[in-house]
C-alpha positions as CSV (number, residue, x, y, z in Angstrom):
1,M,70.1,-31.6,-72.0
2,T,69.3,-27.9,-72.5
3,V,70.7,-26.9,-69.2
4,A,73.7,-29.1,-69.7
5,A,74.3,-27.6,-73.1
6,L,74.1,-24.0,-71.7
7,R,76.5,-24.9,-69.0
8,G,78.9,-26.4,-71.5
9,A,78.6,-23.3,-73.7
10,L,79.4,-21.0,-70.8
11,G,82.3,-23.1,-69.7
12,F,83.7,-23.3,-73.2
13,L,83.0,-19.8,-74.5
14,T,83.5,-17.7,-71.4
15,R,85.7,-17.7,-68.3
16,L,82.8,-18.5,-66.0
17,P,83.7,-21.5,-63.7
18,V,80.8,-23.6,-64.9
19,G,80.3,-26.3,-67.4
20,R,83.9,-27.5,-67.5
21,D,83.1,-31.2,-67.2
22,E,83.0,-33.7,-70.0
23,D,79.2,-34.2,-69.9
24,A,78.6,-30.5,-70.3
25,F,80.9,-30.2,-73.2
26,E,79.3,-33.2,-74.9
27,A,75.9,-31.6,-74.6
28,F,77.3,-28.2,-75.9
29,A,79.0,-29.9,-78.8
30,G,75.6,-31.0,-80.2
31,A,73.9,-27.7,-79.5
32,P,75.2,-24.8,-81.7
33,W,72.1,-22.8,-80.8
34,T,73.9,-22.0,-77.5
35,F,76.4,-19.8,-79.3
36,P,74.1,-16.8,-79.8
37,V,72.6,-17.3,-76.4
38,V,76.0,-16.9,-74.8
39,G,76.4,-13.9,-77.2
40,Y,73.5,-12.1,-75.5
41,L,75.1,-12.6,-72.1
42,V,78.6,-11.6,-73.1
43,G,77.2,-8.7,-75.1
44,G,75.3,-7.4,-72.1
45,V,78.5,-7.5,-70.0
46,V,80.7,-5.9,-72.7
47,S,78.1,-3.1,-73.2
48,L,78.6,-1.8,-69.6
49,P,81.7,0.3,-70.3
50,V,80.2,1.4,-73.6
51,A,77.1,2.7,-71.8
52,A,79.3,4.4,-69.2
53,G,81.3,6.2,-72.0
54,A,78.2,7.1,-74.0
55,N,76.5,8.8,-71.1
56,G,79.6,10.7,-70.1
57,T,80.4,8.8,-66.9
58,I,83.9,8.1,-68.3
59,P,85.8,9.5,-71.2
60,A,85.2,7.8,-74.5
61,P,88.8,6.5,-75.1
62,T,88.8,5.1,-71.6
63,A,85.5,3.3,-72.3
64,A,86.9,1.9,-75.5
65,F,90.0,0.5,-73.7
66,A,87.8,-0.9,-70.9
67,T,85.6,-2.6,-73.5
68,V,88.7,-4.5,-74.9
69,C,89.6,-5.5,-71.3
70,V,86.1,-6.7,-70.6
71,V,85.8,-8.7,-73.8
72,Y,88.9,-10.7,-73.0
73,G,88.3,-10.7,-69.3
74,A,84.9,-12.3,-69.9
75,T,85.9,-14.7,-72.8
76,G,89.6,-15.3,-72.4
77,I,92.2,-15.1,-75.1
78,T,91.8,-18.5,-76.6
79,H,90.1,-17.1,-79.7
80,L,93.0,-14.6,-80.1
81,D,95.3,-17.7,-80.4
82,G,93.2,-18.7,-83.4
83,V,93.6,-15.2,-84.9
84,A,97.4,-15.4,-84.5
85,D,97.6,-18.9,-86.0
86,L,95.4,-18.0,-89.0
87,G,97.5,-14.9,-89.6
88,D,100.6,-16.9,-89.7
89,A,99.0,-19.5,-92.0
90,A,97.6,-16.8,-94.3
91,V,101.1,-15.7,-95.3
92,V,102.6,-19.1,-95.9
93,H,103.3,-20.1,-99.5
94,G,102.2,-23.6,-100.2
95,G,99.2,-25.9,-100.0
96,P,96.8,-26.8,-97.2
97,D,99.3,-29.2,-95.6
98,D,101.9,-26.5,-95.3
99,R,99.4,-24.1,-93.8
100,R,98.0,-26.6,-91.3
101,A,101.6,-27.3,-90.2
102,V,101.9,-23.6,-89.3
103,L,98.6,-23.8,-87.3
104,R,100.3,-26.5,-85.1
105,D,103.4,-24.4,-84.6
106,S,103.3,-22.5,-81.3
107,A,105.7,-19.8,-82.5
108,L,104.2,-16.4,-83.4
109,G,105.3,-15.0,-86.7
110,V,104.9,-11.7,-88.5
111,G,101.5,-12.7,-90.0
112,G,100.1,-13.6,-86.6
113,T,101.4,-10.5,-85.0
114,A,99.8,-8.3,-87.6
115,A,96.5,-10.2,-87.4
116,L,96.4,-9.8,-83.6
117,A,97.2,-6.1,-83.8
118,L,94.5,-5.5,-86.4
119,V,91.9,-7.3,-84.5
120,I,92.6,-5.6,-81.2
121,L,92.9,-2.2,-82.8
122,G,89.7,-2.9,-84.7
123,L,87.9,-3.8,-81.5
124,A,89.1,-0.7,-79.7
125,T,88.3,1.7,-82.5
126,G,84.9,0.1,-83.1
127,A,84.1,0.5,-79.4
128,L,85.2,4.1,-79.5
129,A,83.0,4.8,-82.5
130,V,80.0,3.2,-80.8
131,V,80.6,5.2,-77.6
132,S,80.9,8.4,-79.6
133,A,77.8,7.8,-81.7
134,G,75.8,7.0,-78.6
135,G,77.1,10.1,-76.9
136,S,76.0,12.3,-79.8
137,G,72.6,10.5,-80.0
138,G,73.8,8.8,-83.2
139,T,72.7,11.9,-85.3
140,G,75.9,11.8,-87.4
141,G,78.3,14.0,-85.5
142,L,80.7,11.8,-83.5
143,S,81.6,13.4,-80.2
144,P,85.0,12.2,-78.8
145,T,84.0,13.0,-75.2
146,G,80.7,11.1,-75.1
147,G,78.2,13.8,-75.8
148,A,77.5,17.5,-75.3
149,A,78.5,18.5,-71.8
150,G,79.0,14.9,-70.9
151,V,75.3,14.1,-71.2
152,A,74.0,11.8,-73.9
153,P,70.5,11.3,-75.1
154,T,68.9,8.3,-73.5
155,G,68.1,6.8,-76.9
156,G,71.7,7.1,-78.0
157,V,73.0,5.2,-75.0
158,R,70.3,2.5,-75.5
159,A,71.1,2.2,-79.1
160,A,74.9,1.9,-78.4
161,V,74.2,-0.9,-75.9
162,G,71.9,-2.7,-78.4
163,L,74.6,-2.4,-81.2
164,V,77.2,-4.0,-78.9
165,V,74.9,-6.8,-78.1
166,A,74.0,-7.3,-81.7
167,A,77.7,-7.5,-82.7
168,E,78.5,-10.1,-80.1
169,V,75.4,-12.2,-80.9
170,G,76.2,-11.9,-84.6
171,A,79.8,-13.0,-84.0
172,R,78.7,-16.0,-82.1
173,A,76.1,-16.9,-84.6
174,A,78.6,-16.7,-87.4
175,T,80.8,-19.2,-85.6
176,A,77.9,-21.5,-84.9
177,A,77.0,-21.4,-88.6
178,L,80.5,-22.7,-89.4
179,V,79.9,-25.5,-86.9
180,C,76.7,-26.3,-88.7
181,V,77.8,-26.2,-92.4
182,G,81.6,-26.6,-92.2
183,D,83.7,-29.6,-92.7
184,A,86.6,-30.3,-90.4
185,A,90.1,-30.0,-91.8
186,H,91.5,-32.6,-89.5
187,E,90.8,-34.4,-86.2
188,G,90.6,-32.0,-83.3
189,L,88.3,-29.4,-81.7
190,G,86.9,-28.4,-85.1
191,S,85.9,-32.0,-85.9
192,S,84.5,-32.5,-82.4
193,L,82.0,-29.7,-83.1
194,T,81.3,-30.0,-86.8
195,G,80.9,-33.7,-86.7
196,R,77.9,-33.6,-84.3
197,V,75.5,-31.5,-86.3
198,G,74.4,-30.7,-89.9
199,P,73.0,-27.7,-91.8
200,S,69.5,-28.2,-90.2
201,A,71.0,-27.1,-86.9
202,L,71.5,-23.6,-88.4
203,L,67.8,-22.7,-88.3
204,P,67.6,-22.3,-84.5
205,V,70.9,-20.4,-84.5
206,V,69.3,-17.9,-86.9
207,A,66.1,-17.7,-85.0
208,L,67.8,-17.0,-81.8
209,A,70.2,-14.4,-83.3
210,A,67.7,-12.4,-85.3
211,P,66.0,-10.6,-82.4
212,A,69.4,-8.9,-81.7
213,A,68.7,-6.7,-84.7
214,L,66.0,-5.0,-82.5
215,G,68.5,-4.0,-79.8
216,A,69.0,-0.5,-81.1
217,W,65.2,0.2,-81.3
218,P,63.8,2.4,-82.7
219,R,66.7,2.3,-85.0
220,L,66.6,-1.0,-86.9
221,L,69.4,-0.6,-89.4
222,P,72.5,-0.7,-87.1
223,G,71.6,-4.0,-85.5
224,A,70.5,-5.6,-88.8
225,V,73.7,-4.5,-90.5
226,A,75.8,-5.7,-87.6
227,L,74.3,-9.2,-87.9
228,L,74.7,-9.2,-91.7
229,A,78.3,-8.1,-91.5
230,A,79.1,-10.9,-89.0
231,A,77.4,-13.4,-91.3
232,A,79.4,-12.1,-94.2
233,V,82.6,-12.8,-92.3
234,G,81.4,-16.3,-91.6
235,V,80.9,-16.9,-95.3
236,A,84.2,-15.4,-96.2
237,V,86.2,-17.3,-93.6
238,R,84.5,-20.6,-94.5
239,R,85.5,-20.1,-98.2
240,W,89.0,-19.2,-97.3
241,A,89.4,-22.1,-94.9
242,R,88.1,-24.6,-97.4
243,A,90.5,-23.3,-100.1
244,R,93.6,-22.7,-97.9
245,L,93.3,-25.2,-95.1
246,G,91.0,-27.9,-96.4
247,G,88.3,-27.1,-93.9
248,V,87.3,-25.8,-90.5
249,S,89.4,-26.1,-87.4
250,G,89.3,-24.8,-83.9
251,D,91.5,-21.9,-84.9
252,V,89.2,-21.1,-87.7
253,L,86.2,-21.0,-85.3
254,G,88.0,-18.8,-82.8
255,A,89.2,-16.4,-85.4
256,T,85.7,-16.1,-86.9
257,T,84.3,-14.9,-83.6
258,E,87.0,-12.2,-83.2
259,I,86.9,-11.0,-86.8
260,A,83.1,-11.0,-87.0
261,R,82.8,-9.0,-83.8
262,V,85.1,-6.3,-85.2
263,A,83.3,-6.2,-88.6
264,A,79.9,-6.1,-87.0
265,L,80.8,-3.2,-84.7
266,H,82.2,-1.1,-87.5
267,A,79.5,-1.9,-90.0
268,G,76.8,-1.3,-87.5
269,V,78.1,2.1,-86.3
270,I,78.6,3.2,-90.0
271,A,75.0,2.3,-90.7
272,W,73.9,4.2,-87.5
273,T,75.7,7.4,-88.3
274,L,74.6,7.5,-91.9
275,S,71.0,6.6,-91.3
């Protein structure tokens, strides 16, 4: 069951051609602990352009753009659809029924367009900030070119990679937390996940996500702050979804991952440069 759950998580949360069968999804649906595990894998892949930018191999802006491409190349754009749908629902006047109707509408409105732009811009600028902090060694001065003379301190590159991994793990853990404690707004993907587990399933999620705070060692604050920022997004989205939509849906889960990733990157790099 553990192997099947991991296969299902990879098939559902990434573009890897594994775990796309019904048995794998069933195993994954009952195992929210797989979310942060996939976060470590995706975070490691996403950190490659960040490391290349921080050590001066490629310019920092190029590394930031490559990071955005790698994120969506590795995970797909399904979660962005959730961001767009929630952005449209957020600007609708009316009750939960009116907002849920917007979620089912495939048309992209102004709210969804703005939400998509903010999330992608936030991801790109967050990646740029991490690259710049890693290139300068994280000592407070952000270098737009990836460090003095294109050479970054080894510790800075390592910390940048660790922060990216922590942000991805935190984002996945925040989404898994909604699966564990959220109530579905209606029948669909959200209910197929939230209906399988309860709050007790949150403990292994936290246990697996917590070590990501050590990724920027010997700096502990950036990774810890990134995890806390992602968790805060999960709490805020759950409250908003309960009040505005009547509960959690697949769109809510996808949007949580995207928003939490951006918040974790920015909060972590701020903590890094100020510490």
